[in-house]
N, C-alpha and C positions, 0 to 999 in steps of 0.2 A: 684203648684208642686204636681205630682202624688205620692200617697202613695204606697210604694212597701212592699209587704209581704215577711216575712222571709221564705226561703225554704231550709232547711238543708238536703234534700234528694238528693241534686245535687251530681255528681260524683266527689267529691274532698276528699283527705285524711283527716282523723280526727287527729289533732295534739294531742300528748301524754299529754300535759300540759292542754289542754282544758278539757280532761277527768277528770282532778283533779279540775276543776273550780267548787267550791261549791256554787257560786251564781246562776248558771243555775237551774231553777226549784225551787228556794227557795220561801217559802210562804212569802207574803208582810207583813210587820210590822203592828201591830195594834195600838190602842191608838188614842189620839186626838192630834192635832197640838197645840203648845204653841203659845201664842200671845205676841207681844211685850209689851203691857200696863201691863200685869200681871208678866212680867219677866225682865223688864228694870233693876231693882236693882240687878239681879243676873248677869249681864254682867259686863265685866271689865269697871271701871270708870276712864276715864282720868282726870287729873288735870292740868290745865295750866292758870296760873295767868294772867288775863287780855285778855283772848283769848276765851270768851264765845261763839263767833260764830264758832270756830273750834269745840268746844264740842257739840254745837247744830247740826252741820253738821254730826259729828260722830254718834249721836243718830238718826238723819235722815236716815243714812245709815242702821241702824239696823232696824228701823221701816219699811222701804221699804223691807228689807230682809225678815223679819217675815211675811210681807204681801204677799210674793211670795212662802210661804212654801205650799206643795201640798202633798196629800195622794198618795201612790203608788197604782196604778190600776193593779189588776192581769191580766185583760183582755189586757193590754198593754204590759204585761211582766215585769213590774216594780216590784222590790223586797224590796225596801226601800222608806220610805217617803223622800221627797227631796226639794230643793230650786230650783224654775223654773228659767230658763235663762231669762224670762221676754222678749221674743222677738216675737215668732210666733207659740207657741203651741208645739214646739219640744224642746227636751233637747239637748243642744249643748256640745259636748266633750270639745272643746277648752275653751269655756266660763266656764263650770263647773270645769275644773281643776283650774282656778283662782279664782272662787267664793269660793271654799272650802278652799282656802288659808286664806281668812279673816274670813270664817266660823269657823275655828278652835279655834278662840278666844271666840266664843259663844257656844261652844260644851257642856257646863255645862247645857244649856237650851235646846239645839237641836243639834243632831249630824249631822251637815251640810255635813260632810265628806262622810257620807253614800250615798249622791247623786251619787257618782261615782260607787256605787254597780250596778246601773241600767244599766251601759254600760257593765259591766262584765257579767250580767245576759242576755245581748243580743249577747254575743259572739257567732259567727258562729263556727262550728265544726273544721275548719281549722285555727282558730285564728283571723279571720277578725272581726272587730267592726266598725259599721257604726258611723260617727261623728254625726248624728242627728237622734234621735229616738223619736217616736211619744209618747205623754204622755197619750193620751185618748184611743187608740186602738193598736193592734199589727201591726206593720209596722215601716218602715224606709223611710227616705227622699230620699235616693240614692241607686242605685244598685252598687255592689262591683266594677264592671269594670269601673265605671264612675271616671275620674281623681278627681272629687270633693268628692268622697265618704267617705274619712276618713282622719284623722290627724288634727292637728299636734300631734306628739307622745310626749306629755308632761305629761302623766298620771303618769309615774314612778317618775318624778320630784315632782309632787303634793303629792304623797303618802310618799316620803322621807321627804319633808317639814313638813308634818303632824307628822311623827315619831320623827323629831328633837324636836318638842315641847311637844309631848306627851309620847315618849318612848314606844308607843304601838307596841310591837314585834308581837303580835298575828295578828294584822292587816297586818303587812308585810307579815306573813305566808300565809294569806288568798289570798292576791292580787298577790303573786309572780307568780303563775302558769298562770292566765290569762294575766298578763303583759309580760311574757316571750313568751307566744304564739302569742300575738299581735305583738311583736317586730319581731318575726320570719316571720310572715305573711308579714309585711312591707318589710323585707328584700328580700323575694321571689317575691314580686309583685309591688314594688315601687323603685327598684334600677336599675341602668344601669350596663352594663357589667364590668365597671371599679370599681363598688361598690358604686358609689355615688348615691345620692337619688334624686328623682324628686317630684314635687308637682304642685299645681296651686294656683291661688288667693284664691279660696274658701277653698281648703284643707289646705293651710298654714295659713289661717285666716286673712290675710291681703288683702282683696278681690280684690280691684281694683289698686293695685300697678302696675306701667308700667315696669315690669321687663323683660318681653319677648321681643323679637324683633317684629318690626312691622308686622302686619298680623295675629298674634296669639291673641285669646281672653284672656286677663289678668285674667279673672274670672275663666275660665274653661280649659285652656290649659297649658300643662307643657312646651310648647315651645322648647321641646328637649333639656332642660337645666339641669345642676345640680344645685340644689337649696341650697344656703349656710345655710339657717336656718334649712332646713330639715336635711342636713348632720349633723349639730351641735346637733340638737335634738336627732338624732339617736345615736350619739356618747355619749351624756349625758344619754340617755335611757340605752345604753349598760353598761356604767360604773355604774349607779345606780343599775342595776339588779345584776351586779357583786357584789357590796357592800351588797345587799339584800341576795345574796347566801352565803356570808361569814357569815353574821348575823345569818342565818338559818341553817348553816352547810351543804349547798347544793352547794358548789363551783363547783363540777364536772359538774353540769347541765348548768353552765354558761361559761365553758371553751371555747366554740367556739366564744363567744363574745370578747374574748381578741384579737383574729385574726382580727375580724372586726374592733374593735377599733383602732388597729395599722394601718390598711389599711386606715380607715377614716382620722385619724390624719395626715397621709402622704398626702392624696389627698387634704385635706383642706389647709395645711400649705405650700404645694409645688405647688398646681395648682389653688387655689381659693384666694391667697393673692397677692396683687399688691404692690410692694416694692415702687414704685414711689409715690403712693398716701397714702400708709400705711393703706389699708383697704381690707377687705374681700368682695368678689363679687360672684354673680352667674356665672356659667361658661356655655358658649355657646357650642353647639355640635361641633363647629370647633375649640374649645380649647380657643377662645378668652373670656375675661371677660366682664361682661355687663356694668361695669362703673356706675351702678345705686346704690348709696349709701342709703341703707335702714336700718331702725333700726333693721331689722331681723339679720343682720350681728353680732349683739351683743350677739346672742346666743353662739357664740364661747367664748365669755368671761365668761358667766355663766357656760359653760361646762369645762372651764379650759383649752381650747385648744390653747390659745395665748401664744407663747413663751415669756418669761420675757423680752427679749431684744426688743420685739415689742410692749409691752403693752403700754408704754407711748404715743408713736405715734398714736396708735390706739384710745385709750382713749382720746386723744387730740381733736378728732373730736367733741366730746360731749361738749367741751368747747370752740368751734369755732363759733362766732356769724354769720359767713357767712354759716354754716352747720346746726348743731343741737342745738346750744345755742341761741334759740329764746326767745322772752319774756316769752312765756310759754314752758317749756321743758317737753318732748323731742318730737319734731315732727317725725312722722313716716317715712317721707321722707326728706332727706337733703334739706335745703333751696336753695342751688345752683343747684338743679335738675330743668330742664324747665318745669316739670309737677307740681312742688310745688304749692299748693293752699294756699296763705297767708290769705285768708278771713276766711273761716270756716274749712280749712283743707282738703276739698273735700274727706271726709272719710279717706282713707288711702293715700292720696296724701299730707300728711303733718298733718293730725289730730293728736291730742295728746291723747294717749290712756292708761288707767290704767295698763293693762296686760304687755305691752311692756316697760312701765316705770319701773314697778316692776321688770321685768326681767333683765333690765339694772342695777338697783340698786343692786340686788342679785349678779350680775356678778362684779360690783365695789367692793363689800364687799369681794368677794373671792379673789380679787387681791390687797386688802388692800387700795383702794382709798376712804377712809372713809370721808374725808373732801368733795370732789367732790359729793359723794353720798348724803351727808347732804345738800349741796347747791341746787342740783337738786330737792330733795324732798321738801325742804323748799319752793322753788319757785313754784313747782307744786301744792302743797297743798294750798299755798296761793291763787292761781288762782281759784282752785276748790271751795274754801270757798267763795271767792269774788262772783263767779257766783251762788253759794248757796244763799248768802245774796240778790242777785238781783231776783233770780227766785224761791227760796224756795225748791230746789230740786237738785238732781245729774243727770248728763247726760252721755250718752253713750261714748262721746268723746268731746274734746274741741278744740277751735281755737288755732293755734300755736302763733298767733300774738296779740290777744286781750283777755281780760277777758270776754269771751263769750263762749257758747256752740258751738260745731262744727256742722257738718251735722249729727245730732244725735237724739236719742229718749230720752225723758224726764223720770224721775223717774227710772233710769237705775241702779238698783242693783240686778242682773248684777255685772260685775266685777269692776265697778266703786267704790264698797265698799272697794276696797283695798286702795284707797286714804286716806279717813279719818280714816281708822282702821290701816291696816299694815304700811303704809307709815308714818302715825303719830307716831305709837308705835315704830317701828323698825328703822326709819331714822330720823325723826325730833326729837323725844325724844331720840333715839338711843338705845332702849332697845331690845335686842335679845336674845332668849333662846336657850340653847343647852343641850338637855337631854343626848346626848352621853357623854358630859363632865360633866354633872351634875351641870351645872352653868348657870347664867345669866350674860351676858356681856352688860355693860351700857356705851356707848359713850355719855358722857354729853355735849350736844351741846348748851343748853340754859342757859340763866342767870336767868330767871324768875323761880319762884316756879312751879315745874311741876312733873308729875309722873303718876302712874297708881295704883288704888286700885283694889282688887279683880282679879289680874291677874293670869291666869291659867298656872301653871307650872307642868307638869306631872299630878298626881293625887291631887296636892296640890294647895293652893291659896296664893299668895304673895302680899304684899302691897309694892310699891316702890315709895318713895317721896324725891325729892331733893329740898332743901331750896333755896331761892333766893341768888344769888351772886352778887358781885359788878363787877367783871371782869371774862373773860373766863379762865384766868390762876389761879384764886382762887380755892383752892381744895373744891370740892363739899361737902356739909354736907347732908348725906343721912339718912333717917329713913326707915329701911327695916324690915318688919314683916311677918312671914310665919307660916304655920301650922306645918312645920317640918324644920330642919336645911337646909339652902341653902347658897351657895357662890355667891356673886355678884362681878364681876371684874369691877372696875370703871376705865374709861379711859377719861381724859380731857386734855386740852391743856397744862396744867402744870405738868402732871404726871399720874401715874397709881398705883392702890392698889386693894386689895380685902377685902371685909367686909362680916360678917356674918349677919344673921337675928336674930331679937329679937322674941322668940317664944311666 
């Protein structure tokens, strides 16, 4: 692939928010990179009785992650040390947004989240950000007019998830302007006259899914479609930016997003929902729906776009053995699709991927489907760990039918770190932090002794351990220790209560 140089002398208008982007021209950070061996004890420590392989897989993810840390090179326009995508020498926007979501748990050792700084430092003066930036020299993988050049727009979500765990308002203040400018660029350059958004396989991140009509290249053509995941992501981006504006006292600057949000909500729920099959689909240019059931449709759930009366039927597809409830959940393409690859998943033709699994789980949480989220997480983590036991490593994706890697790269951390870190902590253990509410919510799912020591909560550290129980309905006995007072809301099959920490 040709390396394209950035040229901001072209004749396009400079966005007012790009002028406030403090990442552009920033000097790279100094210092040395931390190593896993020297810092292992500073990471959160999972405890799970009789599950040593899970704990081993957890630490393998961190070992691979620390092995992928890189120094920022000024000649490449990088401004912060970062974790490499571990793919091709370029930093990927889509991958990085998910990588930093598990990286937040290791931020006491290395600030993984600053990886995203390097995309903001590469922002063009009209708001455009390329989705692949070269790590060794100045340049980008794509020109702006290529359909493959940017997306998906999940950066605001990644930043907000970080804020929920850390409460770092200063970070929100810094990223607000580049994120707002990028959203505006996408609105001006990636939307149809009716306000819907388009993408392509490369740009949406699910490269080879057969979503377009025959004759269009699934990797690089928009197929003249309105894309369900892109529309939902832009709605989520707009809503998140509105919340950021409220937090910062800059509501007036996001007022225009309210009109777009209302328009997108109407478009998605009136023209991209099929009542007969209870599913959201891409929309062809003739107004017909594609009929392709892709996991990307569940961005609507994460965004909060699904009306309550539709939620049960839409979520039911995830628990249908003929569609998304395969031996390894969740395939990226429904099993009843003629292109479904049951062997190794054929990349995005059914392969099971950490980012889309995590997205669906977060959506299920938003709508209160905690039991289903736990079951999916439990089964997925079990498969990842079983393959780790066989191969000694983690993989880019996994087979939907067998305990095996998919059409995948090995040692991929990479976003697969989400499985033994976030999905273990937040869904199998059920421990989720909310700095906005200043509390930790713990859905106690397991009967064995389990928990997390050295858990980061804002600027503090918390130890959370649940004793073994005889039954799922038995009230959990917890030991909670913290540097400062913290409230833990415990939810189990038999009840709910709040406890405080022992200082």
